[in-house]
KOLFIZA-361078 format. One record per atom (N, C-alpha, C): residue number from 1; residue in one letter; chain; x, y, z. Coordinates in steps of 0.1 Angstrom, whole numbers. Layout:
N
     n   res   chain       u       v       w
   NUM     A       A       X       Y       Z
...
***
This chain:
236
     n   res   chain       u       v       w
     1     X       A     197    -146    -121
     1     X       A     187    -137    -117
     1     X       A     189    -125    -120
     2     X       A     179    -118    -128
     2     X       A     184    -104    -131
     2     X       A     170     -94    -124
     3     X       A     178     -78    -123
     3     X       A     170     -70    -120
     3     X       A     160     -63    -127
     4     X       A     162     -66    -145
     4     X       A     155     -60    -149
     4     X       A     156     -67    -165
     5     X       A     147     -62    -172
     5     X       A     144     -67    -185
     5     X       A     144     -58    -195
     6     X       A     153     -60    -203
     6     X       A     150     -46    -213
     6     X       A     141     -49    -228
     7     X       A     138     -61    -227
     7     X       A     123     -69    -239
     7     X       A     115     -60    -236
     8     X       A     104     -56    -246
     8     X       A      92     -54    -246
     8     X       A      82     -63    -232
     9     X       A      74     -54    -222
     9     X       A      66     -61    -215
     9     X       A      52     -59    -216
    10     X       A      45     -67    -214
    10     X       A      29     -67    -214
    10     X       A      23     -59    -201
    11     X       A      13     -54    -202
    11     X       A       3     -48    -197
    11     X       A      -4     -53    -190
    12     X       A       0     -55    -177
    12     X       A     -10     -66    -168
    12     X       A     -14     -58    -155
    13     X       A     -27     -66    -153
    13     X       A     -29     -66    -133
    13     X       A     -26     -71    -126
    14     X       A     -14     -66    -114
    14     X       A      -7     -77    -110
    14     X       A     -11     -89    -102
    15     X       A     -26     -82     -96
    15     X       A     -31     -93     -90
    15     X       A     -38    -102     -96
    16     X       A     -43    -103    -109
    16     X       A     -47    -111    -116
    16     X       A     -37    -119    -122
    17     X       A     -25    -115    -124
    17     X       A     -12    -120    -126
    17     X       A     -11    -134    -116
    18     X       A      -9    -125    -106
    18     X       A      -8    -135     -92
    18     X       A     -18    -148     -87
    19     X       A     -29    -144     -92
    19     X       A     -42    -153     -90
    19     X       A     -39    -165    -102
    20     X       A     -36    -163    -117
    20     X       A     -33    -168    -119
    20     X       A     -20    -178    -127
    21     X       A     -10    -172    -118
    21     X       A       2    -181    -117
    21     X       A       5    -190    -101
    22     X       A      -1    -185     -93
    22     X       A       1    -193     -83
    22     X       A     -11    -202     -78
    23     X       A     -10    -215     -74
    23     X       A     -21    -221     -69
    23     X       A     -25    -219     -57
    24     X       A     -39    -217     -52
    24     X       A     -41    -210     -39
    24     X       A     -54    -210     -33
    25     X       A     -56    -225     -41
    25     X       A     -68    -229     -30
    25     X       A     -69    -231     -17
    26     X       A     -82    -223     -11
    26     X       A     -79    -224       6
    26     X       A     -64    -218      13
    27     X       A     -60    -206       5
    27     X       A     -45    -203      12
    27     X       A     -48    -193      22
    28     X       A     -40    -195      32
    28     X       A     -37    -185      42
    28     X       A     -25    -175      37
    29     X       A     -25    -164      38
    29     X       A     -19    -153      34
    29     X       A     -16    -144      40
    30     X       A      -3    -138      41
    30     X       A       3    -132      47
    30     X       A       8    -119      37
    31     X       A       3    -110      41
    31     X       A       7     -95      32
    31     X       A      16     -87      42
    32     X       A      28     -83      39
    32     X       A      40     -74      43
    32     X       A      40     -60      36
    33     X       A      33     -48      43
    33     X       A      34     -37      39
    33     X       A      24     -36      29
    34     X       A       9     -40      36
    34     X       A      -2     -35      28
    34     X       A      -3     -22      24
    35     X       A       0     -10      32
    35     X       A      -8       3      25
    35     X       A     -20       3      26
    36     X       A     -27      11      19
    36     X       A     -40      15      21
    36     X       A     -46       0      18
    37     X       A     -41      -9      13
    37     X       A     -51     -21      16
    37     X       A     -58     -25       6
    38     X       A     -53     -18      -4
    38     X       A     -66     -18     -18
    38     X       A     -66     -34     -26
    39     X       A     -51     -36     -25
    39     X       A     -48     -52     -31
    39     X       A     -54     -61     -21
    40     X       A     -53     -55      -7
    40     X       A     -55     -68       1
    40     X       A     -70     -73       4
    41     X       A     -79     -61       1
    41     X       A     -94     -66      -3
    41     X       A     -95     -71     -12
    42     X       A     -89     -69     -22
    42     X       A     -93     -76     -36
    42     X       A     -87     -91     -36
    43     X       A     -77     -93     -32
    43     X       A     -71    -102     -31
    43     X       A     -78    -113     -20
    44     X       A     -87    -109      -6
    44     X       A     -91    -117       3
    44     X       A    -105    -118      -4
    45     X       A    -110    -109     -16
    45     X       A    -125    -116     -21
    45     X       A    -119    -122     -28
    46     X       A    -113    -130     -33
    46     X       A    -112    -142     -42
    46     X       A    -115    -156     -35
    47     X       A    -124    -164     -40
    47     X       A    -132    -174     -34
    47     X       A    -118    -186     -30
    48     X       A    -110    -183     -37
    48     X       A     -97    -190     -36
    48     X       A     -88    -187     -21
    49     X       A     -91    -176     -17
    49     X       A     -80    -171      -6
    49     X       A     -92    -173       9
    50     X       A     -82    -182      21
    50     X       A     -90    -184      34
    50     X       A     -91    -169      42
    51     X       A     -81    -169      45
    51     X       A     -75    -158      50
    51     X       A     -64    -150      49
    52     X       A     -66    -135      52
    52     X       A     -55    -126      49
    52     X       A     -49    -122      60
    53     X       A     -34    -122      66
    53     X       A     -28    -112      77
    53     X       A     -21     -99      70
    54     X       A     -28     -89      73
    54     X       A     -22     -80      66
    54     X       A     -13     -67      76
    55     X       A       0     -65      74
    55     X       A       6     -60      84
    55     X       A      13     -46      78
    56     X       A      12     -33      81
    56     X       A      15     -23      79
    56     X       A      24     -17      90
    57     X       A      35     -10      85
    57     X       A      43      -4      98
    57     X       A      41      10      98
    58     X       A      34      19      89
    58     X       A      31      29      92
    58     X       A      16      31      97
    59     X       A      20      37     114
    59     X       A       9      39     123
    59     X       A      -1      48     118
    60     X       A      -1      54     111
    60     X       A     -12      64     103
    60     X       A     -21      57      97
    61     X       A     -12      51      89
    61     X       A     -23      42      78
    61     X       A     -30      28      84
    62     X       A     -20      25      95
    62     X       A     -27      12     102
    62     X       A     -38      13     110
    63     X       A     -36      27     115
    63     X       A     -53      33     122
    63     X       A     -62      34     112
    64     X       A     -62      41     101
    64     X       A     -69      39      90
    64     X       A     -74      23      86
    65     X       A     -67      18      81
    65     X       A     -70       4      81
    65     X       A     -81      -5      89
    66     X       A     -79       0     104
    66     X       A     -85      -9     112
    66     X       A    -102      -3     113
    67     X       A    -100       7     106
    67     X       A    -119      10     104
    67     X       A    -126       6      90
    68     X       A    -116       0      85
    68     X       A    -123      -6      72
    68     X       A    -130     -19      75
    69     X       A    -147     -18      71
    69     X       A    -155     -25      76
    69     X       A    -160     -36      67
    70     X       A    -154     -36      55
    70     X       A    -158     -45      41
    70     X       A    -147     -55      39
    71     X       A    -139     -58      49
    71     X       A    -131     -69      44
    71     X       A    -128     -81      55
    72     X       A    -141     -89      58
    72     X       A    -143    -100      66
    72     X       A    -131    -107      69
    73     X       A    -124    -113      56
    73     X       A    -115    -122      60
    73     X       A     -98    -116      62
    74     X       A     -99    -104      64
    74     X       A     -87     -97      65
    74     X       A     -88     -96      83
    75     X       A     -74     -97      86
    75     X       A     -68     -93      98
    75     X       A     -56     -83      97
    76     X       A     -56     -69     104
    76     X       A     -46     -60      99
    76     X       A     -40     -60     117
    77     X       A     -24     -62     111
    77     X       A     -19     -55     124
    77     X       A      -5     -47     118
    78     X       A      -4     -41     132
    78     X       A       9     -32     131
    78     X       A      22     -42     132
    79     X       A      31     -40     123
    79     X       A      41     -49     123
    79     X       A      53     -48     111
    80     X       A      67     -52     111
    80     X       A      71     -48     101
    80     X       A      75     -62      94
    81     X       A      83     -63      83
    81     X       A      87     -72      74
    81     X       A      97     -82      82
    82     X       A     107     -73      92
    82     X       A     117     -80      95
    82     X       A     112     -87     112
    83     X       A      95     -86     116
    83     X       A      96     -91     125
    83     X       A      82     -94     124
    84     X       A      79    -105     117
    84     X       A      65    -109     118
    84     X       A      57    -116     130
    85     X       A      48    -110     138
    85     X       A      43    -116     147
    85     X       A      35    -127     142
    86     X       A      41    -138     138
    86     X       A      30    -151     131
    86     X       A      40    -161     135
    87     X       A      33    -173     139
    87     X       A      43    -187     143
    87     X       A      49    -192     127
    88     X       A      57    -199     134
    88     X       A      61    -210     121
    88     X       A      55    -215     111
    89     X       A      58    -213      99
    89     X       A      50    -227      90
    89     X       A      34    -221      90
    90     X       A      31    -213      87
    90     X       A      17    -206      89
    90     X       A       9    -203      79
    91     X       A      19    -201      68
    91     X       A      13    -196      55
    91     X       A      15    -205      44
    92     X       A       7    -202      36
    92     X       A       7    -211      21
    92     X       A      15    -199      10
    93     X       A      10    -186      13
    93     X       A      16    -176       8
    93     X       A      21    -165      14
    94     X       A      33    -154      10
    94     X       A      36    -143      17
    94     X       A      39    -135       5
    95     X       A      32    -122       2
    95     X       A      28    -112      -3
    95     X       A      39     -98       1
    96     X       A      45     -93      -8
    96     X       A      52     -80      -7
    96     X       A      50     -71     -23
    97     X       A      36     -66     -22
    97     X       A      36     -57     -32
    97     X       A      44     -46     -34
    98     X       A      54     -43     -40
    98     X       A      66     -28     -37
    98     X       A      66     -24     -26
    99     X       A      71     -36     -14
    99     X       A      72     -29      -5
    99     X       A      87     -32       4
   100     X       A      96     -43      -2
   100     X       A     104     -49       3
   100     X       A     116     -38       4
   101     X       A     115     -29     -10
   101     X       A     122     -20      -9
   101     X       A     123      -2       1
   102     X       A     110      -7      10
   102     X       A     108       4      22
   102     X       A     115      -1      30
   103     X       A     119     -12      33
   103     X       A     119     -19      47
   103     X       A     135     -17      46
   104     X       A     140     -13      59
   104     X       A     155      -7      58
   104     X       A     165     -16      59
   105     X       A     173      -9      48
   105     X       A     185     -16      44
   105     X       A     191     -29      49
   106     X       A     194     -24      64
   106     X       A     198     -33      72
   106     X       A     190     -44      78
   107     X       A     176     -42      74
   107     X       A     170     -54      83
   107     X       A     164     -62      68
   108     X       A     166     -62      57
   108     X       A     161     -63      45
   108     X       A     164     -80      44
   109     X       A     180     -86      52
   109     X       A     179     -98      53
   109     X       A     168    -105      61
   110     X       A     165     -99      71
   110     X       A     163    -105      83
   110     X       A     146    -105      78
   111     X       A     141    -101      67
   111     X       A     127    -101      64
   111     X       A     125    -109      53
   112     X       A     136    -113      48
   112     X       A     134    -126      37
   112     X       A     135    -140      48
   113     X       A     145    -137      60
   113     X       A     144    -145      69
   113     X       A     131    -153      74
   114     X       A     121    -142      79
   114     X       A     113    -142      80
   114     X       A     101    -143      73
   115     X       A      99    -146      63
   115     X       A      92    -146      52
   115     X       A      96    -168      49
   116     X       A     108    -169      53
   116     X       A     111    -182      49
   116     X       A     105    -189      65
   117     X       A     109    -184      74
   117     X       A     103    -190      85
   117     X       A      88    -191      84
   118     X       A      82    -180      85
   118     X       A      64    -182      84
   118     X       A      59    -190      71
   119     X       A      64    -194      62
   119     X       A      60    -205      51
   119     X       A      61    -214      57
   120     X       A      45    -221      52
   120     X       A      48    -237      52
   120     X       A      58    -246      42
   121     X       A      61    -252      46
   121     X       A      71    -258      36
   121     X       A      65    -261      18
   122     X       A      70    -258      11
   122     X       A      63    -257      -4
   122     X       A      54    -243      -7
   123     X       A      51    -235       5
   123     X       A      48    -225       5
   123     X       A      56    -216      -2
   124     X       A      47    -200     -11
   124     X       A      52    -191     -19
   124     X       A      54    -180     -15
   125     X       A      62    -173     -21
   125     X       A      68    -161     -15
   125     X       A      62    -151     -31
   126     X       A      55    -143     -31
   126     X       A      55    -128     -43
   126     X       A      62    -118     -44
   127     X       A      71    -115     -46
   127     X       A      78    -103     -41
   127     X       A      83     -92     -54
   128     X       A      72     -84     -54
   128     X       A      72     -77     -65
   128     X       A      77     -62     -61
   129     X       A      87     -57     -72
   129     X       A      96     -44     -68
   129     X       A      91     -38     -85
   130     X       A      93     -24     -80
   130     X       A      94     -11     -96
   130     X       A     109     -14    -100
   131     X       A     108     -19    -111
   131     X       A     120     -13    -122
   131     X       A     127       1    -121
   132     X       A     138      -1    -118
   132     X       A     139      15    -122
   132     X       A     143      19    -132
   133     X       A     135      24    -140
   133     X       A     135      30    -154
   133     X       A     118      35    -158
   134     X       A     117      42    -165
   134     X       A     106      47    -172
   134     X       A     102      59    -171
   135     X       A      92      65    -175
   135     X       A      88      79    -173
   135     X       A      86      84    -158
   136     X       A      76      72    -149
   136     X       A      69      78    -139
   136     X       A      83      77    -131
   137     X       A      93      65    -131
   137     X       A     107      70    -123
   137     X       A     116      81    -126
   138     X       A     115      86    -136
   138     X       A     121     100    -140
   138     X       A     114     111    -136
   139     X       A     102     111    -130
   139     X       A      92     119    -124
   139     X       A      97     120    -105
   140     X       A      93     105    -106
   140     X       A      98     101     -89
   140     X       A     116     107     -83
   141     X       A     121     103     -93
   141     X       A     139     103     -91
   141     X       A     141     119     -92
   142     X       A     132     127     -90
   142     X       A     138     142     -91
   142     X       A     138     146     -74
   143     X       A     131     141     -68
   143     X       A     131     139     -52
   143     X       A     130     129     -43
   144     X       A     132     118     -52
   144     X       A     130     105     -44
   144     X       A     134      92     -51
   145     X       A     148      91     -49
   145     X       A     158      86     -59
   145     X       A     161      70     -54
   146     X       A     152      62     -57
   146     X       A     150      50     -49
   146     X       A     161      41     -57
   147     X       A     173      42     -65
   147     X       A     178      30     -71
   147     X       A     186      22     -59
   148     X       A     195      33     -48
   148     X       A     204      26     -43
   148     X       A     191      12     -34
   149     X       A     179      17     -30
   149     X       A     171       6     -21
   149     X       A     165      -1     -25
   150     X       A     163       1     -40
   150     X       A     157     -15     -48
   150     X       A     167     -21     -55
   151     X       A     179     -14     -55
   151     X       A     189     -27     -55
   151     X       A     195     -33     -44
   152     X       A     193     -26     -31
   152     X       A     197     -35     -17
   152     X       A     185     -46     -21
   153     X       A     173     -44     -22
   153     X       A     162     -50     -23
   153     X       A     163     -62     -30
   154     X       A     165     -61     -39
   154     X       A     173     -72     -50
   154     X       A     185     -80     -44
   155     X       A     195     -74     -40
   155     X       A     203     -80     -34
   155     X       A     198     -90     -19
   156     X       A     188     -84     -13
   156     X       A     184     -95      -6
   156     X       A     181    -106      -8
   157     X       A     171    -107     -21
   157     X       A     165    -119     -25
   157     X       A     173    -124     -27
   158     X       A     182    -122     -38
   158     X       A     194    -130     -41
   158     X       A     203    -135     -29
   159     X       A     203    -130     -24
   159     X       A     211    -140      -8
   159     X       A     199    -152      -4
   160     X       A     189    -148      -3
   160     X       A     179    -157       7
   160     X       A     180    -170      -3
   161     X       A     183    -166     -19
   161     X       A     182    -178     -25
   161     X       A     195    -185     -30
   162     X       A     206    -178     -25
   162     X       A     217    -185     -29
   162     X       A     222    -191     -15
   163     X       A     215    -186      -1
   163     X       A     216    -198      10
   163     X       A     208    -205      12
   164     X       A     197    -209       1
   164     X       A     188    -218       1
   164     X       A     178    -218       9
   165     X       A     175    -206      15
   165     X       A     163    -204      27
   165     X       A     152    -204      15
   166     X       A     153    -197       5
   166     X       A     138    -195      -7
   166     X       A     143    -204     -17
   167     X       A     135    -207     -25
   167     X       A     143    -214     -41
   167     X       A     134    -205     -51
   168     X       A     143    -198     -59
   168     X       A     136    -188     -72
   168     X       A     129    -203     -81
   169     X       A     113    -197     -85
   169     X       A     107    -204     -91
   169     X       A     107    -198    -108
   170     X       A     105    -186    -104
   170     X       A     108    -176    -121
   170     X       A     104    -163    -115
   171     X       A     106    -153    -126
   171     X       A     109    -142    -125
   171     X       A      99    -137    -135
   172     X       A      89    -128    -134
   172     X       A      82    -124    -139
   172     X       A      82    -110    -143
   173     X       A      85     -99    -157
   173     X       A      85     -86    -157
   173     X       A      75     -84    -168
   174     X       A      66     -75    -162
   174     X       A      53     -68    -168
   174     X       A      52     -50    -162
   175     X       A      45     -47    -170
   175     X       A      40     -32    -169
   175     X       A      25     -30    -165
   176     X       A      28     -21    -153
   176     X       A      15     -21    -145
   176     X       A      12      -1    -148
   177     X       A      -2       0    -147
   177     X       A      -4      15    -151
   177     X       A      -4      23    -138
   178     X       A      -1      38    -136
   178     X       A      -1      47    -128
   178     X       A      -6      59    -134
   179     X       A     -20      62    -131
   179     X       A     -27      71    -138
   179     X       A     -33      83    -124
   180     X       A     -31      94    -131
   180     X       A     -35     106    -121
   180     X       A     -40     117    -132
   181     X       A     -47     122    -126
   181     X       A     -61     130    -131
   181     X       A     -54     146    -131
   182     X       A     -42     150    -127
   182     X       A     -36     165    -126
   182     X       A     -27     159    -113
   183     X       A     -16     173    -113
   183     X       A      -7     173    -106
   183     X       A     -14     170     -90
   184     X       A     -23     177     -89
   184     X       A     -26     180     -76
   184     X       A     -32     162     -69
   185     X       A     -32     154     -78
   185     X       A     -33     141     -73
   185     X       A     -21     136     -75
   186     X       A     -15     137     -78
   186     X       A       2     131     -78
   186     X       A       7     136     -63
   187     X       A       6     152     -65
   187     X       A      10     152     -50
   187     X       A       5     149     -37
   188     X       A     -11     148     -42
   188     X       A     -17     140     -26
   188     X       A     -10     125     -24
   189     X       A     -10     118     -38
   189     X       A      -7     103     -34
   189     X       A       8      97     -33
   190     X       A      16     110     -39
   190     X       A      29     104     -40
   190     X       A      41     110     -31
   191     X       A      36     127     -33
   191     X       A      45     131     -23
   191     X       A      40     133     -11
   192     X       A      30     137      -7
   192     X       A      23     139       5
   192     X       A      19     122      15
   193     X       A      25     114       8
   193     X       A      22     100      18
   193     X       A      29     101      30
   194     X       A      24      94      39
   194     X       A      23      93      56
   194     X       A      37      82      57
   195     X       A      38      77      51
   195     X       A      51      68      55
   195     X       A      60      69      51
   196     X       A      67      82      45
   196     X       A      74      87      39
   196     X       A      79     104      42
   197     X       A      84     111      48
   197     X       A      86     123      45
   197     X       A      95     133      34
   198     X       A      86     140      26
   198     X       A      93     140      15
   198     X       A      97     155      16
   199     X       A     103     164      20
   199     X       A     108     176      22
   199     X       A     117     182       3
   200     X       A     107     189      -4
   200     X       A     111     196     -17
   200     X       A     112     211     -14
   201     X       A     124     213     -17
   201     X       A     128     230     -23
   201     X       A     117     234     -31
   202     X       A     112     246     -27
   202     X       A     103     251     -41
   202     X       A     113     251     -54
   203     X       A     124     249     -58
   203     X       A     128     246     -73
   203     X       A     127     235     -73
   204     X       A     127     226     -63
   204     X       A     125     212     -64
   204     X       A     110     209     -67
   205     X       A     102     215     -60
   205     X       A      86     210     -63
   205     X       A      83     219     -81
   206     X       A      89     225     -84
   206     X       A      88     233     -99
   206     X       A      92     224    -103
   207     X       A     102     221    -104
   207     X       A     108     209    -115
   207     X       A      99     195    -116
   208     X       A      91     192    -103
   208     X       A      91     179    -104
   208     X       A      76     182    -111
   209     X       A      68     194    -107
   209     X       A      53     196    -114
   209     X       A      59     197    -130
   210     X       A      68     206    -135
   210     X       A      74     206    -151
   210     X       A      73     196    -155
   211     X       A      80     180    -146
   211     X       A      83     169    -156
   211     X       A      71     164    -156
   212     X       A      64     165    -144
   212     X       A      47     156    -143
   212     X       A      37     158    -157
   213     X       A      40     173    -158
   213     X       A      28     181    -163
   213     X       A      33     181    -181
   214     X       A      45     175    -185
   214     X       A      48     169    -197
   214     X       A      41     159    -198
   215     X       A      35     150    -190
   215     X       A      28     137    -197
   215     X       A      14     138    -195
   216     X       A       8     149    -191
   216     X       A      -6     154    -191
   216     X       A     -14     160    -205
   217     X       A     -23     148    -206
   217     X       A     -30     149    -220
   217     X       A     -45     151    -210
   218     X       A     -52     148    -222
   218     X       A     -66     150    -221
   218     X       A     -74     141    -210
   219     X       A     -69     128    -208
   219     X       A     -75     120    -199
   219     X       A     -59     124    -189
   220     X       A     -54     131    -186
   220     X       A     -48     134    -172
   220     X       A     -29     127    -175
   221     X       A     -22     123    -169
   221     X       A      -8     119    -171
   221     X       A     -12     103    -169
   222     X       A      -7      95    -178
   222     X       A      -8      82    -177
   222     X       A       6      74    -183
   223     X       A       9      66    -167
   223     X       A      24      62    -170
   223     X       A      21      46    -171
   224     X       A      30      39    -178
   224     X       A      33      26    -179
   224     X       A      45      22    -167
   225     X       A      45      15    -158
   225     X       A      53      17    -145
   225     X       A      62      -2    -151
   226     X       A      73      -2    -155
   226     X       A      76     -18    -155
   226     X       A      81     -23    -139
   227     X       A      79     -35    -137
   227     X       A      79     -45    -125
   227     X       A      81     -55    -126
   228     X       A      91     -62    -114
   228     X       A      93     -75    -117
   228     X       A      91     -82    -104
   229     X       A      87     -93    -108
   229     X       A      83    -103     -94
   229     X       A      96    -114     -94
   230     X       A     100    -114     -79
   230     X       A     107    -128     -76
   230     X       A      96    -136     -70
   231     X       A      92    -150     -79
   231     X       A      84    -159     -74
   231     X       A      93    -167     -69
   232     X       A      91    -171     -54
   232     X       A     101    -178     -45
   232     X       A      93    -191     -37
   233     X       A      99    -201     -35
   233     X       A      92    -214     -29
   233     X       A     102    -218     -20
   234     X       A      96    -217      -7
   234     X       A     100    -227       6
   234     X       A     104    -243       0
   235     X       A     116    -244       2
   235     X       A     117    -261       0
   235     X       A     108    -266       5
   236     X       A     104    -281       2
   236     X       A      93    -287       9
   236     X       A     102    -296      16
***
């Protein structure tokens, strides 16, 4: 297993990549760390998906998700990956879209154990993580350097595979797009999120703004973000 790949990567829509890669007809899905539930709703809209249980640990975001009216196949619950409120062997697929590195480091092994517990034998786990590289990462790390937590998340996946709780089927490396109209949108979406408190000094804030605005063009700032998926499967 490798944490990154230096070869050029294709630009992909991650949800389309997931639907093209994993057999999902009639699937019961668990999403851990659903955030604003944008991918949740698009995933549930697929006729191949039966139901989605979407967990979010951020109380503010979870309260907002409960107000979503147009997701009939989705159940939202408050909860973290390290203690999933669901019975054993319930799900065909567990997804974590760039959320494992947000689990407390000392709970990451518990999260992988929980994924193995709630998966049906032969069930799939799609764990995507941002790769620590690229222009967007260079902006982010000025105020929120995630190198250590991303390495810890990768280590937890490796240990789960080594223990035999989950089997590595394949790794996928690809780029996604992250676009912003201007710095105000970046500030609202990235700096002022509710799940993490970012306290920037005036000097750091100026540095972040300057680094970000170096990428502004006529269409705003458009970043290619490298990603890795560890596609795992519970032994049958």
